[in-house]
C-alpha positions in Angstrom: 105.6 126.6 101.3 106.9 127.2 97.9 106.8 123.5 97.0 108.8 121.3 94.8 109.4 122.2 91.0 110.2 119.6 88.1 112.2 120.5 84.8 112.2 118.2 81.9 115.2 116.0 81.1 117.7 118.0 78.6 116.9 116.9 74.8 113.4 115.5 75.2 111.3 115.6 71.9 108.1 116.5 72.8 107.2 115.7 69.2 108.3 112.3 68.7 105.9 110.0 67.1 107.2 106.9 69.3 107.5 108.8 72.7 104.9 108.8 75.2 102.8 112.0 75.8 104.2 114.5 78.6 103.3 113.4 82.0 102.2 116.3 84.6 103.5 115.4 88.0 102.1 116.7 91.2 103.1 116.0 94.9 100.6 115.4 97.5 100.5 115.7 101.0 98.8 113.2 103.4 95.7 115.3 103.5 95.4 115.6 99.7 97.1 119.3 99.5 99.2 120.0 96.6 102.8 120.5 97.6 104.6 119.9 94.2 103.7 121.1 90.5 105.7 120.3 87.5 106.0 122.8 84.4 104.2 119.9 82.3 101.1 120.2 85.0 101.2 124.0 84.3 101.2 123.1 80.6 98.5 120.7 81.1 96.0 122.7 82.9 97.2 126.6 82.9 97.8 126.8 86.6 101.2 128.1 87.8 102.9 126.5 90.8 101.9 129.4 93.0 98.3 129.3 91.9 98.0 125.7 93.1 100.3 124.8 95.8 98.6 124.4 99.1 95.3 123.6 97.7 93.5 120.2 97.8 93.9 118.3 94.6 90.5 117.0 94.6 89.2 120.7 94.1 90.6 120.5 90.6 88.5 117.5 89.6 85.2 118.2 87.6 84.2 114.6 87.5 85.3 111.2 87.7 85.1 108.3 85.2 85.4 104.5 85.4 88.5 103.5 87.2 90.8 101.3 85.9 91.1 98.8 89.1 87.3 99.3 90.3 83.9 100.7 89.9 83.2 104.6 89.7 82.5 105.9 93.4 79.6 107.9 94.0 80.3 111.9 93.3 79.8 112.5 96.9 82.8 110.3 98.0 85.3 110.9 95.2 88.6 111.2 97.0 92.3 110.6 96.0 92.9 107.8 98.3 96.9 107.7 99.4 96.7 104.1 100.6 97.8 102.4 97.4 98.4 103.0 93.7 95.3 104.2 91.9 94.5 104.8 88.1 91.4 106.9 87.0 89.9 109.0 84.1 88.7 112.2 85.3 87.6 115.5 84.2 90.0 118.4 85.6 89.1 122.1 85.4 91.6 124.0 83.1 92.4 127.6 84.3 90.5 128.8 81.2 87.5 127.1 82.4 87.4 124.4 80.0 87.3 120.8 81.2 90.3 118.5 80.4 90.2 114.9 80.2 93.1 113.0 81.7 94.0 110.0 82.9 95.7 109.8 86.3 97.9 107.3 88.6 98.6 107.8 92.3 101.6 106.4 93.8 102.1 106.6 97.4 105.6 107.7 98.8 107.3 105.7 101.6 107.8 107.9 104.6 111.5 108.8 105.4 112.6 106.4 107.9 114.2 109.1 110.2 110.7 110.9 110.1 112.6 114.3 109.3 110.6 116.6 107.4 109.8 120.1 107.2 106.5 121.5 106.7 104.2 119.3 104.6 106.1 116.1 103.5 104.7 114.6 100.2 103.0 111.4 100.7 102.2 110.8 97.1 102.9 111.2 93.5 100.3 112.2 91.1 100.8 111.5 87.4 98.5 112.7 84.8 98.5 113.0 81.0 95.9 114.0 78.4 93.6 110.9 77.7 93.4 111.1 73.9 97.4 111.5 73.6 97.9 108.8 75.9 95.7 106.4 74.2 97.0 107.5 70.6 100.6 106.8 72.1 99.5 103.3 73.5 98.0 102.6 70.2 101.1 102.8 68.4 103.0 101.0 71.1 100.5 97.9 70.6 101.1 98.4 66.7 104.6 98.3 67.1 104.4 95.1 69.6 102.0 93.3 66.8 104.4 94.0 64.1 107.5 92.6 66.1 105.6 89.2 67.4 102.3 88.8 65.6 102.2 90.3 62.1 102.3 87.8 59.1 104.3 90.6 57.2 108.0 90.0 57.4 110.1 93.2 58.7 114.0 92.6 58.2 116.4 95.4 58.7 119.7 95.5 57.1 122.8 97.3 57.8 124.7 99.6 55.2 126.8 96.4 54.4 123.5 94.6 53.3 123.9 92.3 56.4 121.2 91.4 58.8 120.7 93.8 61.7 117.3 92.6 63.1 114.3 90.7 62.0 110.7 90.2 63.2 108.9 87.0 64.5 107.3 86.3 61.0 110.7 86.7 59.4 112.8 84.5 61.7 110.1 82.0 61.0 110.2 82.4 57.2 114.2 82.3 57.5 114.1 78.8 59.3 116.4 79.8 62.4 116.8 81.7 65.5 117.6 85.7 65.1 121.1 85.2 66.8 122.2 82.8 64.2 120.7 84.7 61.3 122.3 88.0 62.4 125.2 89.3 59.9 124.2 87.1 57.3 123.8 88.9 53.6 120.7 89.1 51.5 121.9 86.6 49.0 122.5 84.1 51.4 119.2 84.4 53.4 117.0 84.5 50.0 118.7 83.2 47.0 116.3 83.9 43.7 115.8 86.1 41.0 114.1 89.5 40.7 110.6 89.2 38.7 109.8 92.9 38.6 111.1 94.5 35.5 111.6 98.1 36.7 114.1 96.7 39.2 116.2 94.0 37.9 119.2 95.0 40.3 120.4 92.6 42.9 118.8 93.2 46.1 122.0 94.4 47.6 122.4 97.0 44.9 118.8 98.2 45.9 119.8 98.7 49.4 122.9 100.6 48.6 120.6 102.7 46.2 117.9 103.4 49.0 120.7 104.4 51.5 122.1 106.9 49.0 118.9 108.5 47.7 116.4 107.8 50.6 113.8 107.0 48.0 111.6 103.9 48.8 111.3 101.0 46.2 108.2 99.8 46.4 106.6 96.3 45.4 109.5 94.4 43.9 108.8 90.8 43.4 111.4 88.0 44.0 111.1 84.6 43.2 113.1 81.5 45.0 113.0 79.0 47.5 112.3 79.5 51.1 114.9 77.7 53.7 111.8 76.4 55.4 110.3 75.2 51.9 112.9 74.4 49.7 111.0 72.0 47.5 108.5 74.8 46.1 109.3 77.8 44.7 107.7 81.1 46.3 107.2 84.7 45.4 107.5 87.5 47.6 106.3 91.0 47.4 108.9 93.3 49.0 109.1 97.2 50.0 112.0 99.0 51.2 112.8 102.3 52.8 115.6 104.0 54.6 115.9 104.2 58.6 117.4 107.2 60.2 119.0 107.5 63.7 118.3 110.3 66.2 121.0 112.4 64.2 119.1 111.8 61.0 122.0 109.6 59.6 121.0 106.6 57.8 121.7 103.3 59.8 119.8 100.8 57.7 117.3 99.7 55.1 114.0 98.0 56.3 112.6 95.3 54.1 108.9 94.5 54.3 107.9 91.3 52.5 104.8 89.2 52.1 104.6 85.9 50.4 102.2 86.5 47.4 102.9 82.8 45.7 99.4 82.0 45.5 98.2 85.3 44.4 101.3 85.4 41.8 100.3 82.0 40.5 96.7 83.0 40.1 97.7 86.1 38.1 99.9 83.8 35.9 97.3 81.5 35.1 94.7 84.0 34.4 97.4 85.8 32.0 97.8 82.3 30.3 94.3 81.9 30.0 93.8 85.4 28.5 96.7 84.7 26.0 95.2 81.4 25.0 91.6 82.9 24.3 93.4 85.6 22.2 95.9 83.2 20.1 94.4 79.7 20.0 92.3 79.3 17.2 93.7 81.9 14.8 94.2 79.4 11.8 91.2 77.3 11.8 93.6 74.4 11.3 93.8 71.7 13.7 97.6 71.1 13.6 97.9 74.9 13.5 95.6 75.2 16.8 97.7 72.4 18.5 100.8 74.2 17.6 99.3 77.4 19.2 98.4 75.6 22.4 102.1 74.4 22.6 103.4 77.7 22.0 101.2 79.1 25.1 101.8 76.1 27.3 105.4 75.5 27.1 107.4 76.4 29.4 105.0 78.8 31.2 102.7 76.0 32.3 104.4 72.7 31.5 107.8 71.6 30.3 106.5 69.6 27.1 103.0 69.0 25.8 101.6 66.3 23.1 98.4 66.8 21.3 96.8 63.7 19.5 93.4 64.1 17.5 91.1 61.8 15.9 91.9 61.2 12.1 88.3 61.6 11.2 88.3 65.1 13.1 91.3 66.1 10.6 89.2 65.2 7.8 86.2 67.1 8.8 84.1 64.3 9.7 82.2 63.4 13.0 84.6 61.2 15.4 83.9 57.6 15.8 83.2 55.9 19.1 86.2 55.8 21.2 86.7 52.2 20.7 87.4 52.7 17.1 89.7 55.7 17.4 92.6 56.5 15.1 94.6 59.3 16.7 97.4 61.1 14.9 100.1 63.2 16.8 99.6 66.7 15.8 101.9 68.4 18.0 105.0 67.5 20.0 107.1 70.0 21.8 109.6 67.4 23.5 112.0 67.7 21.1 110.9 64.9 18.5 109.1 67.0 15.9 109.3 63.7 13.4 106.6 62.3 15.5 104.1 64.8 14.1 101.9 63.1 11.8 102.2 59.6 13.1 99.5 57.2 14.1 98.9 56.8 17.9 97.3 54.2 19.9 96.8 53.7 23.6 96.3 50.3 25.4 93.1 49.6 27.4 93.4 50.5 30.8 96.2 53.2 30.3 95.8 56.6 31.7 95.3 58.0 28.1 92.5 55.5 27.4 90.9 55.9 30.9 91.0 59.8 30.2 89.4 59.4 26.8 86.8 56.8 28.0 85.9 58.9 31.1 86.0 62.5 29.4 88.0 63.7 32.4 91.6 64.6 32.9 93.6 61.9 34.6 97.1 62.3 36.2 99.9 59.9 36.1 102.4 61.0 38.9 103.8 57.8 39.7 106.9 57.7 37.3 108.9 61.0 36.7 108.0 63.1 34.7 104.5 63.8 36.0 101.9 63.7 33.3 98.2 65.2 33.0 96.1 63.6 30.3 93.2 66.2 29.4 90.6 64.8 26.6 89.7 67.4 23.9 85.5 67.5 24.5 83.0 69.2 22.5 79.6 68.8 23.3 80.3 65.7 25.3 82.0 64.1 22.6 86.1 63.5 22.8 88.0 64.8 19.7 91.4 64.0 20.9 94.0 64.2 23.8 96.3 66.8 25.3 99.4 65.5 27.5 101.0 68.2 29.6 104.4 66.9 30.9 106.5 68.3 33.9 110.0 67.3 34.3 111.6 66.1 37.7 112.7 69.6 38.8 109.4 71.1 38.2 106.4 71.1 40.8 103.7 68.4 40.7 100.5 69.5 38.9 98.0 70.8 41.8 94.2 71.2 41.6 94.9 74.7 40.2 97.0 73.4 37.5 94.4 70.7 36.7 91.8 73.4 36.0 93.8 75.5 34.0 94.7 72.4 31.8 91.1 71.8 31.4 90.2 75.3 30.4 93.3 75.0 27.9 92.0 71.9 26.4 88.4 73.1 26.5 89.3 76.0 24.1 91.4 74.0 22.0 88.7 71.6 21.5 86.1 74.3 20.4 89.0 75.6 17.9 89.5 72.1 16.4 85.8 71.5 16.2 85.1 74.7 14.4 88.0 73.9 11.8 86.4 70.4 11.5 82.9 72.0 10.8 84.1 74.7 8.3 86.7 73.0 6.5 83.8 71.7 3.9 82.2 75.3 4.0 85.7 76.7 3.3 86.3 74.6 0.2 82.5 75.0 -0.9 82.9 78.8 -0.6 85.9 79.1 -2.7 84.2 76.7 -5.3 81.3 79.0 -5.1 83.0 82.0 -5.8 85.5 80.7 -8.5 82.3 79.9 -10.3 80.5 83.3 -10.0 83.8 85.2 -11.2 84.1 85.8 -14.9 86.1 82.9 -16.4 87.5 85.1 -18.8 87.2 88.7 -20.0 85.7 89.7 -23.4 87.8 90.8 -26.2 86.5 94.4 -26.7 87.7 97.4 -29.1 87.4 99.8 -26.2 90.0 98.2 -23.7 92.5 95.5 -23.6 92.2 94.0 -19.9 93.6 91.7 -17.3 92.7 90.5 -13.9 93.8 88.7 -10.9 91.7 87.1 -8.1 94.1 86.6 -4.7 92.2 84.5 -2.0 93.1 85.3 1.5 96.0 83.0 2.9 93.8 82.6 6.2 91.2 79.9 7.0 88.4 82.7 7.2 86.9 81.1 3.8 86.3 82.8 0.5 85.9 86.3 0.3 83.3 88.8 -1.3 85.5 90.4 -3.9 84.7 90.7 -7.8 85.3 92.4 -10.8 83.7 92.4 -14.3 84.0 94.0 -17.9 80.6 94.6 -19.1 80.2 95.6 -22.9 77.9 98.4 -23.5 76.0 100.1 -26.3 77.9 102.3 -28.4 81.1 100.2 -28.1 81.5 101.4 -24.5 82.7 99.3 -21.8 81.7 99.1 -18.0 84.4 98.5 -15.5 83.6 97.4 -12.0 85.3 96.0 -8.9 83.5 95.7 -5.6 84.0 94.1 -2.1 81.4 92.2 0.4 82.4 92.5 4.1 82.8 89.1 5.5 83.7 85.5 4.4 82.4 82.3 3.6 79.4 81.0 1.6 77.3 84.0 2.7 79.8 86.6 1.3 80.5 84.4 -2.0 76.8 84.3 -2.6 76.1 88.0 -2.0 79.1 88.8 -4.2 77.2 86.7 -6.9 74.0 88.4 -6.5 75.7 92.0 -6.6 77.6 91.0 -9.7 74.3 89.8 -11.3 72.5 93.1 -10.5 75.3 95.2 -11.5 75.3 93.7 -15.1 71.3 94.0 -15.4 71.7 97.5 -14.5 74.5 98.2 -16.7 72.5 96.7 -19.6 69.8 99.4 -19.0 72.6 102.0 -19.9 72.5 103.8 -16.7 74.9 106.4 -15.8 77.6 105.0 -12.9 76.2 107.4 -9.9 72.6 106.1 -11.1 73.6 102.6 -11.3 75.1 102.7 -7.8 71.9 104.6 -6.4 69.7 101.6 -7.7 72.1 99.1 -6.8 72.1 100.8 -3.1 68.4 100.7 -3.0 68.0 97.1 -3.8 70.9 96.0 -1.2 68.9 98.1 1.3 65.6 96.0 0.3 67.6 92.8 0.5 68.9 93.5 3.9 65.7 94.7 5.2 63.9 91.5 4.1 66.5 89.5 5.9 65.4 91.4 8.9 68.8 92.4 10.3 70.5 89.1 9.8 74.7 89.1 9.6 76.5 88.7 6.7 76.2 84.8 6.7 72.5 85.4 6.1 72.2 88.4 3.7 75.9 89.4 3.3 74.9 92.7 1.5 75.3 95.2 4.1 78.6 96.7 4.1 79.4 96.1 0.6 81.7 98.7 -1.5 82.0 99.2 -5.2 83.4 101.5 -8.0 82.0 101.7 -11.4 83.2 103.4 -14.5 82.0 103.7 -18.3 84.4 104.3 -20.9 83.6 105.8 -24.4 86.4 104.9 -27.1 84.9 107.1 -29.6 85.0 110.3 -27.4 87.8 108.7 -24.8 85.9 110.0 -21.9 85.0 107.9 -18.8 82.5 108.4 -16.3 83.1 107.2 -12.7 81.1 106.9 -9.2 82.1 104.9 -6.1 80.2 103.3 -3.2 82.6 103.6 -0.3 85.4 102.1 -2.4 89.0 103.0 -3.1 89.5 105.2 -6.2 91.1 103.7 -9.4 94.8 104.5 -10.4 95.3 106.3 -13.7 98.2 106.5 -15.8 98.2 108.8 -18.8 100.6 107.9 -21.5 102.8 110.7 -20.8 101.5 111.7 -17.4 102.2 110.7 -14.0 100.4 108.1 -11.8 97.5 109.4 -10.1 94.4 108.2 -8.1 91.0 109.4 -9.3 89.5 111.9 -6.9 85.7 110.6 -6.6 83.4 111.5 -3.9 83.6 108.5 -1.8 79.8 107.7 -1.3 78.6 105.4 1.3 78.8 101.6 1.2 76.0 99.7 -0.4 73.2 99.2 1.8 74.2 101.4 4.8 73.5 105.0 3.3 70.9 107.0 1.7 73.3 109.9 0.5 73.2 110.6 -3.4 76.1 109.2 -5.5 78.1 111.6 -7.6 79.6 111.0 -11.1 82.9 112.3 -12.1 83.9 112.5 -15.8 87.6 112.2 -17.0 89.0 112.2 -20.4 91.5 109.3 -20.8 94.1 109.5 -23.9 94.5 106.5 -25.9 96.7 104.2 -24.3 96.0 105.3 -20.6 96.2 102.2 -18.1 93.2 102.4 -15.5 93.7 99.8 -12.3 90.8 99.0 -10.1 91.4 97.0 -7.0 90.1 96.0 -3.3 91.6 97.2 -0.1 92.9 93.7 0.3 95.5 94.4 -2.3 97.0 97.6 -0.4 96.1 96.8 3.2 99.6 95.1 4.1 100.1 93.8 7.7 101.3 96.4 10.1 101.0 99.3 7.4 98.8 101.7 6.5 96.7 101.8 3.2 98.8 104.9 2.1 101.9 102.6 2.0 100.2 100.2 -0.2 98.8 102.7 -2.5 102.3 104.3 -2.9 103.9 101.1 -3.6 101.0 100.3 -6.2 102.1 103.6 -7.8 105.6 102.9 -7.7 105.0 99.6 -9.9 102.8 101.5 -12.1 105.2 104.2 -12.8 108.1 101.7 -13.7 106.0 99.2 -15.7 103.7 101.6 -17.5 104.8 100.1 -20.7 104.0 96.4 -19.9 100.9 94.8 -21.1 97.9 94.5 -18.7 98.5 91.0 -18.2 102.3 91.2 -17.4 101.4 94.5 -15.1 98.8 92.3 -13.3 101.9 89.8 -12.5 104.0 92.6 -11.3 101.6 94.3 -9.2 100.8 90.9 -7.3 104.5 90.0 -7.0 105.1 93.4 -5.2 102.1 93.8 -3.2 100.5 90.2 -2.4 103.3 88.9 -0.1 101.9 91.1 2.5 98.3 90.2 1.6 97.2 87.8 4.6 93.7 88.6 6.0 91.6 89.6 3.2 91.2 88.3 -0.4 91.9 91.0 -3.1 91.0 91.5 -6.6 92.7 93.4 -9.5 91.5 94.7 -12.8 94.0 96.5 -15.4 92.9 98.0 -18.4 94.5 99.9 -21.2 92.2 102.0 -23.0 92.1 102.1 -26.8 90.4 105.0 -29.2 88.1 104.5 -32.2 89.5 106.9 -34.8 88.0 108.9 -37.4 87.8 105.9 -40.0 85.6 104.3 -37.4 83.1 107.1 -36.3 81.1 109.2 -38.4 79.1 112.1 -36.9 76.7 114.8 -38.0 74.6 117.4 -36.1 71.2 117.9 -38.0 68.6 120.8 -37.3 65.2 119.9 -36.3 63.7 120.0 -39.9 61.8 117.1 -41.6 63.1 118.1 -44.9 66.5 117.1 -43.9 65.5 113.2 -43.1 66.4 112.1 -46.7 69.9 114.1 -46.4 70.6 112.0 -43.3 69.6 108.6 -45.0 71.8 110.0 -47.9 74.9 110.6 -45.6 74.7 107.4 -43.9 74.6 105.5 -47.1 77.7 107.3 -48.4 79.7 106.7 -45.2 78.7 102.8 -45.5 80.2 103.1 -49.0 83.3 104.5 -47.8 83.6 101.6 -45.3 82.8 98.9 -47.7 79.3 98.1 -46.1 76.9 98.6 -48.8 75.3 95.4 -48.0 74.1 97.2 -45.0 72.9 100.5 -46.8 69.1 99.6 -46.9 68.6 98.9 -43.6 70.7 101.5 -42.1 68.7 104.0 -44.2 65.5 102.5 -42.7 66.7 102.9 -39.4 68.1 106.3 -39.5 64.8 107.5 -41.2 62.9 106.1 -38.6 65.0 107.4 -35.8 65.9 110.9 -36.8 62.2 111.1 -37.9 60.9 110.2 -34.3 63.5 112.6 -32.9 62.2 115.5 -35.0 58.4 114.8 -34.2 58.9 114.2 -30.5 62.1 116.5 -29.5 63.3 120.1 -30.1 66.7 121.3 -30.9 69.5 119.8 -32.8 69.8 116.2 -33.5 72.8 114.0 -33.3 73.7 111.4 -35.9 76.6 108.9 -35.1 77.7 105.8 -37.1 80.2 103.3 -35.4 81.9 100.7 -37.1 83.2 98.3 -34.5 82.8 94.7 -34.2 79.4 95.4 -35.5 77.7 98.6 -37.2 76.1 100.8 -34.5 73.7 103.6 -35.4 72.8 106.3 -32.9 70.4 109.2 -33.0 70.6 111.7 -29.9 68.0 114.3 -29.0 67.3 116.7 -26.0 64.2 114.8 -25.0 64.2 112.3 -22.0 60.8 110.5 -23.0 61.5 106.8 -23.4 60.2 105.3 -26.7 58.7 102.0 -26.7 58.3 99.5 -29.7 54.5 98.4 -30.3 52.3 96.9 -32.6 50.3 99.5 -34.6 46.6 98.7 -35.6 45.4 98.6 -39.1 43.7 101.8 -39.2 46.4 103.6 -37.6 49.1 105.8 -39.8 52.1 105.4 -37.5 53.3 103.4 -34.5 55.3 101.0 -36.6 58.6 102.5 -36.7 60.6 101.2 -33.3 58.9 97.9 -34.0 60.5 97.6 -37.7 63.9 98.9 -36.2 63.8 96.0 -33.5 63.1 93.5 -36.5 65.7 94.9 -38.8 68.6 95.1 -36.1 70.1 92.6 -33.8 69.9 94.9 -30.7 68.5 98.1 -29.9 67.8 100.3 -26.9 68.1 103.9 -25.0 70.5 105.5 -23.0 70.1 108.7 -21.1 72.3 111.7 -20.6 72.0 114.8 -18.8 71.2 116.6 -22.0 68.7 114.2 -23.2 68.9 110.6 -24.5 70.5 108.4 -27.5 68.5 105.6 -29.1 71.0 103.2 -30.6 70.4 100.1 -33.1 73.4 97.6 -33.7 73.7 95.1 -36.9 76.2 92.3 -37.3 78.9 93.0 -39.8 78.8 90.9 -43.2 80.9 87.9 -43.0 84.0 88.1 -45.4 
């Protein structure tokens, strides 16, 4: 018997994702002998029809597993019964010797009524499929069934005309009707609303057409609108779209997959609102400014209007009084009545506002429209004022989540208002202290003509630590300094005062700029160490910057050194504007690197401009931009007086100065000519001491200072004699007629002289003591090549 063969239907797609796995079919006679074998059975087990027909089907079974309609039979009794439909999972031997696990179903056939049959007639149909492939297909079928009937995700199919073709059960519930009534309606009719996703602002209909044309899916588009089943509340949906193709690969529509993300979206919006509040509220340390910032953040994102009332005592920097004695002041009003800002506000006892203040908790008044939420401003259990959030009739009422956001906004605002109250007095005290520590006026000097400006920051951070100074030095020289202490407030101002005093003290020792900064750095480091790492409010020293220079009008030379500070600008009388190239050095108190001095010759009439970074650090611009603008002003106004030049620089640059104070010091150099300075170089020969006295006396005669000749001769004699005795090499003698008469003797020795009392039996030792008694001031300054001892006498009154 050849048996019966089966051929697959034409056009069957064996690789289709939604099609069931190919079923192997065999026909069995009443005695279990195979009488039919399909090509799918051959593909499944590897046996051709000729190899299995006529054999018992049970011979192919390796083992049997739990049957779907009953317990497993003992192995000795395993049979494929023909008395009814049965399903089982069995292991079948493959032609290769492997075992294939399959799911089988046995269906009995009804015998022919006429009983006519030739050979062995089929009594049952045996259908089999690979178990794993069958289970995978069944899983997909269950998934599809769940998406259609049970999934909370809405699935909607729109045709090329953007009208509804199909919707799953969740979508039908969302749309509020039966599918038959909804079919054919447009997207705009089903979900009126606006698109929130910025990269997809086109209407949904345009998105559908775009996807049909390109085949590119669109993911996570957010829509906001009102659902037909919940028209009183705005919802937000997250939707994704992809194209659907028919069996020929032609587009038939677009599937929309949506989920209601209203709660998630609102939570994100609330978090974003609180994050923005944390970044923006309190930037001014001003109660009114803080209330205005709260209004800008909350309206209209959170509320339609907002009112803020603060106790009058708090606005004045005082502690608030008991609630019963409160005097509230309106500091913010966003309901379109700005004239009410600054007015006194009183709430009657028993009102929601009064209850909120007394109970220090938020109170909602939703009886009358619009709804209002009253939230007290509380710090450390003490109410400072009240915030009223207002929503109109078209807005949703406040819920528990809204209440929590309102309380958080009010809490942050209260802390900022309390900070403004606490630091108002300190702010005023810091400015007063700083003003008192800065020079009230600049000295009149022969070396330079000077002018200055101090520009406080227009923020509420408090006074800064910028300072400047013009310090008279020996030999008609002048010390110029500008510095900046990191930080603001009383600590920075006090630190500035200490640094200015230290610079003046070190400058009077006639130290070179690099050595002065080194000693200043050591002292600042010690102060910081003594504070044991406290912040700028405690020590204020770490991070200070400074630039210091000395100008000598007799030689027209200047020496400069910087400690992390911007270099001065220099304008020679006939040269371009330039900035001194100084080794930057480390800021004071934060480094141990040596400071380096740079010597620059300045022609008479040169401009030197010292400043702090607050002058050139404009908002949103780099320091280089500020330096270029400063150079431009100097180039255009080089002929102006220092005071007028200061005004021009401030007018041009200070408009952008917002967050840091600034200091400006402008000097124009002068020179002492040959009629004011006399210089001699003497060999180291004791015989020339008399000659030195004689030259000094002759020079004083030419200057008309004969009254000072006797004292000057004694000073010259003593200083030159000491230089010859204790040093080697040539000796320099210089007389300077300035606002006083200055006598200087220079040698190559670095030994420091001391004035002392000599004993009655000592022949020497009285020289410097005598010089100190005869002159107004005397001292020693050191240079790389040696030292200079100077003595100063007052000029006779005409």
